[in-house]
C-alpha positions as CSV (number, residue, x, y, z in Angstrom):
1,M,11.0,-2.6,18.3
2,R,9.8,-0.9,21.1
3,R,13.9,-2.3,22.6
4,L,15.6,-0.9,19.9
5,S,15.6,2.7,20.0
6,P,14.3,5.8,22.2
7,T,11.2,7.5,20.9
8,E,11.3,10.3,23.3
9,S,11.9,13.1,21.1
10,P,9.2,15.8,20.3
11,D,10.2,16.1,17.0
12,L,9.8,12.4,16.4
13,L,5.9,12.9,15.0
14,V,5.8,9.1,13.9
15,G,8.0,6.4,14.6
16,A,7.9,2.7,14.8
17,L,5.6,2.3,17.8
18,T,2.8,2.5,15.9
19,G,3.7,0.5,12.7
20,D,2.9,3.5,10.3
21,D,3.9,3.4,6.6
22,A,6.7,5.6,7.4
23,A,8.8,7.6,10.1
24,V,8.4,11.7,10.4
25,W,10.4,13.5,11.9
26,R,9.8,17.6,12.4
27,L,11.8,20.3,10.9
28,D,10.1,23.4,11.9
29,D,6.3,24.2,12.5
30,D,5.6,24.3,9.0
31,R,8.0,20.9,7.7
32,A,8.7,17.2,8.3
33,L,10.7,15.1,6.6
34,V,9.0,11.7,5.7
35,V,11.4,9.1,5.5
36,T,11.2,5.0,4.4
37,A,12.9,2.4,2.6
38,D,11.1,-0.5,1.2
39,F,12.6,-3.5,-1.4
40,I,10.9,-6.6,-3.0
41,T,11.9,-9.4,-5.0
42,P,10.9,-9.5,-8.8
43,V,6.9,-10.0,-9.0
44,V,6.7,-9.5,-12.9
45,D,8.9,-11.1,-15.9
46,D,9.5,-7.7,-17.8
47,A,12.8,-5.9,-15.8
48,R,11.7,-2.7,-16.7
49,D,7.9,-3.0,-15.3
50,W,9.8,-4.6,-12.3
51,G,11.4,-1.9,-11.5
52,R,8.5,0.5,-11.8
53,V,6.3,-1.5,-9.2
54,A,9.3,-1.7,-6.8
55,A,9.5,1.9,-7.3
56,A,5.9,2.5,-7.0
57,N,5.6,0.6,-4.2
58,A,8.3,2.2,-2.0
59,V,7.4,5.9,-2.9
60,S,3.9,4.8,-1.8
61,D,5.0,5.3,1.8
62,V,5.7,9.1,1.8
63,Y,2.1,9.5,-0.2
64,A,0.5,7.3,2.5
65,M,1.6,10.0,5.1
66,G,0.4,12.7,2.5
67,G,4.0,13.8,1.7
68,R,5.8,14.9,-1.3
69,P,8.7,12.4,-2.3
70,L,12.3,14.7,-2.8
71,L,14.9,12.2,-2.7
72,A,15.5,8.6,-3.6
73,L,18.5,6.3,-3.1
74,N,18.7,3.0,-4.8
75,L,18.5,-0.3,-2.6
76,V,19.6,-3.6,-5.6
77,C,20.8,-6.7,-4.3
78,W,21.9,-8.5,-7.6
79,N,23.3,-11.9,-8.4
80,T,26.2,-10.8,-10.4
81,D,27.1,-14.3,-11.7
82,E,23.5,-14.9,-13.3
83,L,22.0,-11.7,-14.1
84,S,23.5,-9.2,-16.4
85,T,23.8,-5.8,-15.6
86,D,22.3,-5.0,-18.9
87,L,18.9,-6.3,-17.3
88,L,20.2,-4.7,-14.4
89,G,19.8,-1.4,-16.2
90,D,16.3,-2.2,-17.8
91,V,15.4,-2.1,-13.5
92,M,17.1,0.4,-12.6
93,Q,15.1,2.4,-15.6
94,G,11.9,1.2,-14.4
95,G,12.9,3.3,-11.1
96,H,13.7,6.2,-13.2
97,D,10.3,6.1,-14.9
98,I,8.6,6.4,-11.8
99,A,10.8,9.1,-10.2
100,A,10.4,10.9,-13.4
101,E,6.7,10.8,-13.4
102,C,6.4,11.6,-9.4
103,G,9.3,14.7,-9.5
104,F,11.5,13.3,-7.4
105,V,15.4,12.7,-8.0
106,I,17.1,9.1,-7.5
107,A,20.6,10.4,-6.1
108,G,22.4,7.5,-5.9
109,G,22.0,4.1,-3.9
110,H,23.8,0.6,-2.7
111,T,24.2,-2.9,-4.0
112,V,25.1,-6.0,-2.9
113,D,25.8,-9.1,-4.3
114,D,22.6,-11.5,-3.5
115,P,21.5,-14.8,-5.2
116,E,18.0,-13.5,-4.8
117,P,17.3,-10.3,-6.9
118,K,15.9,-7.5,-4.8
119,Y,15.3,-4.0,-5.7
120,G,13.7,-0.9,-4.3
121,M,14.6,2.3,-2.9
122,A,15.1,4.5,0.4
123,V,12.8,7.7,0.2
124,I,13.1,11.3,1.9
125,G,9.9,13.3,1.4
126,E,8.3,16.6,3.2
127,V,5.0,17.2,4.6
128,H,3.3,19.8,6.5
129,P,2.9,18.4,10.5
130,D,-0.8,19.8,10.5
131,R,-1.5,18.0,7.2
132,M,0.2,14.7,7.9
133,L,-1.9,11.0,7.1
134,T,-1.1,8.3,9.8
135,N,-2.7,5.3,10.3
136,A,-3.9,6.5,13.9
137,G,-6.3,9.0,12.7
138,L,-9.3,7.5,11.6
139,V,-12.3,9.0,13.6
140,P,-16.0,7.4,14.3
141,G,-18.5,8.3,11.4
142,Q,-16.1,8.5,8.5
143,S,-16.6,6.5,4.6
144,L,-13.5,4.5,4.3
145,I,-12.3,4.7,0.8
146,L,-10.0,2.5,-1.3
147,T,-8.6,3.7,-3.9
148,K,-7.2,0.8,-6.0
149,P,-8.7,-2.9,-6.2
150,L,-7.4,-5.7,-4.4
151,G,-6.2,-9.1,-6.4
152,V,-2.3,-8.3,-7.0
153,G,-1.1,-11.2,-5.0
154,V,-3.2,-13.8,-6.6
155,I,-2.8,-12.5,-9.8
156,T,1.4,-12.2,-9.9
157,T,0.9,-16.0,-7.8
158,G,-0.8,-17.4,-10.9
159,L,2.1,-15.3,-13.1
160,K,4.7,-17.3,-11.5
161,Q,2.4,-20.8,-11.8
162,G,2.1,-20.3,-15.3
163,V,-1.8,-20.4,-14.9
164,A,-2.6,-16.3,-14.9
165,D,-4.3,-14.8,-18.1
166,E,-2.0,-12.5,-19.6
167,A,-4.9,-9.7,-19.9
168,D,-5.1,-10.2,-16.3
169,V,-1.7,-9.5,-15.7
170,R,-1.3,-6.5,-17.5
171,S,-4.1,-5.2,-15.7
172,A,-2.4,-6.2,-12.5
173,V,1.2,-4.5,-13.7
174,E,-1.2,-1.3,-14.6
175,S,-2.5,-1.2,-11.1
176,M,0.9,-1.7,-9.6
177,T,2.8,0.8,-11.4
178,R,-0.1,3.7,-10.9
179,T,1.3,5.8,-8.0
180,N,-0.4,7.4,-5.1
181,A,-0.1,10.7,-6.1
182,D,-2.8,12.1,-7.1
183,A,-4.7,9.6,-4.4
184,A,-2.8,11.4,-1.6
185,A,-3.7,15.0,-2.7
186,I,-7.1,14.0,-2.9
187,A,-7.3,12.4,-0.2
188,V,-5.5,15.7,2.2
189,D,-7.7,17.9,-0.1
190,A,-11.0,16.1,1.3
191,G,-10.0,16.8,4.9
192,A,-8.6,13.0,5.9
193,S,-6.5,12.6,8.7
194,G,-6.4,8.6,8.7
195,A,-4.5,6.9,5.7
196,T,-2.3,3.9,5.2
197,D,-1.4,2.1,1.8
198,V,-2.3,-1.3,1.2
199,T,0.6,-3.4,0.9
200,G,2.1,-7.0,2.1
201,F,-0.7,-7.3,5.1
202,G,-3.5,-7.1,2.7
203,L,-6.4,-5.2,3.5
204,L,-7.6,-6.9,6.5
205,G,-4.0,-6.1,8.0
206,H,-3.5,-2.8,7.5
207,G,-7.0,-2.3,8.6
208,A,-7.0,-3.6,11.7
209,R,-3.7,-2.0,12.3
210,M,-5.3,1.4,11.6
211,A,-8.6,0.4,13.4
212,E,-6.1,-0.8,16.6
213,E,-4.1,2.7,16.6
214,S,-7.4,4.9,15.8
215,A,-9.5,3.3,18.5
216,V,-11.9,2.5,15.9
217,D,-14.1,-0.3,14.7
218,L,-14.5,-0.9,10.8
219,R,-17.4,-2.1,9.1
220,V,-16.2,-3.5,5.5
221,E,-19.1,-4.3,2.8
222,V,-17.7,-7.0,1.1
223,D,-19.7,-6.6,-2.0
224,H,-18.3,-3.4,-2.3
225,V,-14.7,-4.0,-2.6
226,P,-13.0,-3.9,-6.3
227,L,-11.0,-6.6,-7.2
228,L,-8.6,-6.7,-10.3
229,R,-10.4,-9.1,-13.2
230,G,-9.1,-12.8,-13.1
231,A,-8.4,-12.3,-9.1
232,R,-11.4,-14.6,-7.9
233,Q,-11.2,-17.3,-10.3
234,L,-7.4,-17.6,-9.1
235,A,-8.2,-17.8,-5.8
236,E,-11.3,-20.3,-6.1
237,A,-9.0,-22.8,-8.0
238,G,-6.2,-22.2,-5.2
239,V,-3.7,-19.8,-6.5
240,V,-3.2,-17.4,-3.3
241,P,0.4,-16.5,-2.0
242,G,2.0,-17.5,1.0
243,G,1.6,-14.4,2.7
244,T,-2.3,-14.3,2.7
245,G,-2.5,-17.2,5.2
246,R,0.0,-15.1,7.3
247,N,-2.1,-12.4,7.2
248,L,-5.4,-14.0,8.1
249,A,-3.8,-16.3,10.7
250,W,-2.4,-12.7,12.3
251,V,-5.9,-10.8,12.0
252,N,-8.3,-13.5,12.4
253,D,-9.5,-12.7,15.9
254,R,-9.8,-9.4,15.4
255,L,-12.8,-10.3,12.6
256,D,-16.4,-10.4,13.3
257,V,-17.8,-12.3,9.8
258,A,-21.2,-11.8,9.2
259,A,-23.5,-14.8,7.7
260,G,-23.2,-14.8,4.0
261,V,-19.4,-14.0,3.9
262,D,-17.5,-16.8,2.6
263,D,-14.0,-18.1,3.2
264,L,-12.7,-16.9,-0.2
265,D,-14.7,-13.5,0.4
266,I,-12.3,-13.2,3.4
267,T,-9.2,-15.2,1.9
268,L,-9.1,-12.1,-1.0
269,L,-9.7,-8.7,1.8
270,A,-6.1,-10.5,3.1
271,D,-4.6,-10.5,-0.3
272,A,-1.1,-9.8,-0.1
273,Q,-0.5,-6.9,-2.0
274,T,2.4,-5.3,-3.7
275,S,2.0,-1.5,-4.4
276,G,-1.7,-1.1,-3.6
277,G,-3.8,1.6,-3.1
278,L,-4.9,3.9,-0.3
279,L,-7.3,3.2,2.5
280,F,-8.3,6.4,4.2
281,G,-11.5,8.0,5.9
282,V,-13.4,11.1,5.1
283,E,-16.8,12.4,6.6
284,P,-19.8,11.2,4.5
285,G,-20.7,14.1,2.8
286,H,-17.4,14.3,0.8
287,S,-17.0,10.9,-0.5
288,A,-18.9,11.4,-3.8
289,Q,-16.5,13.7,-4.4
290,V,-13.6,12.3,-3.3
291,L,-14.6,9.3,-5.7
292,A,-15.4,11.9,-8.8
293,D,-12.1,13.7,-8.1
294,L,-10.3,9.5,-8.2
295,Q,-12.1,8.4,-10.9
296,A,-11.1,11.5,-12.9
297,T,-7.2,10.9,-12.3
298,G,-7.9,7.0,-13.1
299,H,-8.4,5.4,-10.4
300,R,-10.7,2.5,-9.6
301,A,-12.2,3.7,-6.2
302,A,-14.7,2.6,-3.8
303,V,-16.7,3.7,-0.9
304,I,-16.1,0.0,0.8
305,G,-17.6,0.3,4.4
306,T,-17.6,2.9,7.7
307,T,-15.9,3.9,10.8
308,S,-17.5,3.4,14.3
309,E,-16.5,3.9,18.2
310,G,-14.6,0.7,18.6
311,E,-11.4,-1.1,19.9
312,G,-9.6,-2.3,16.7
313,R,-12.3,-5.3,15.2
314,I,-13.3,-5.3,11.8
315,H,-17.0,-6.4,10.9
316,I,-17.4,-8.2,7.5
317,E,-20.4,-8.1,5.8
318,R,-22.5,-8.6,2.4
319,G,-23.3,-5.0,0.8
């Protein structure tokens, strides 16, 4: 990405170089645009649920920057020879469900013919430049808060293989369709400056990039990391998405794993998520109130560790 476009503009507050969740462009001293795009292949069987998951996943990047979504365009790849337009209507209705819930407008989009269906959105939001969250904003001595349980990748892989429990799938869909709107507002109100959403690179991948960009180390207490029901049992049976292995390969040389933490624990921390929660840092004195606020809005959140002075490593230990 460093070779593709210049990044010297003083109004480009966040660009491609830090691998953050979205780009941020300053309009003036009080307003900046947050711009992102994301689309996914189907992760669930129900078309409308897939649309809801894909839209929540796309708009999450705006929330991860502390922003408010304003406008979106649908991004659709559709196999017109095999799939009906009525089915596509169900997918897009799911996207409109999330837009209505979050208060943004879908103003059109673009569709291409593709053997493998994909759906998502390009989203534009706004944020105050002084209240922006970035993946470079962690500081030493903070509590790390994760707002959703892990395990989505394992459970959706189990669904594809026909081995996932129906109740576990429902729990995963509920998690994926929960937007990060409340979590972002709570993080900003608590004074957070560093945040990311936990998606395809898993907790370890996104956490390692945050640690690197913030020049801190993360200490993660594996027993405190919440998991979706059924995720550990499926992972024990070898039901693991391929992306999880790639995540581990990318981050492995930055991990310090304490005695008593086994390979299954690490695998689940690297589980490739879709529409995961936010990971952010707050002062320790604020963490109890933040958790209470998150739980009051229906989140299953937890303090999963701390930040310290360092150089981008993740120390993993039992709680």
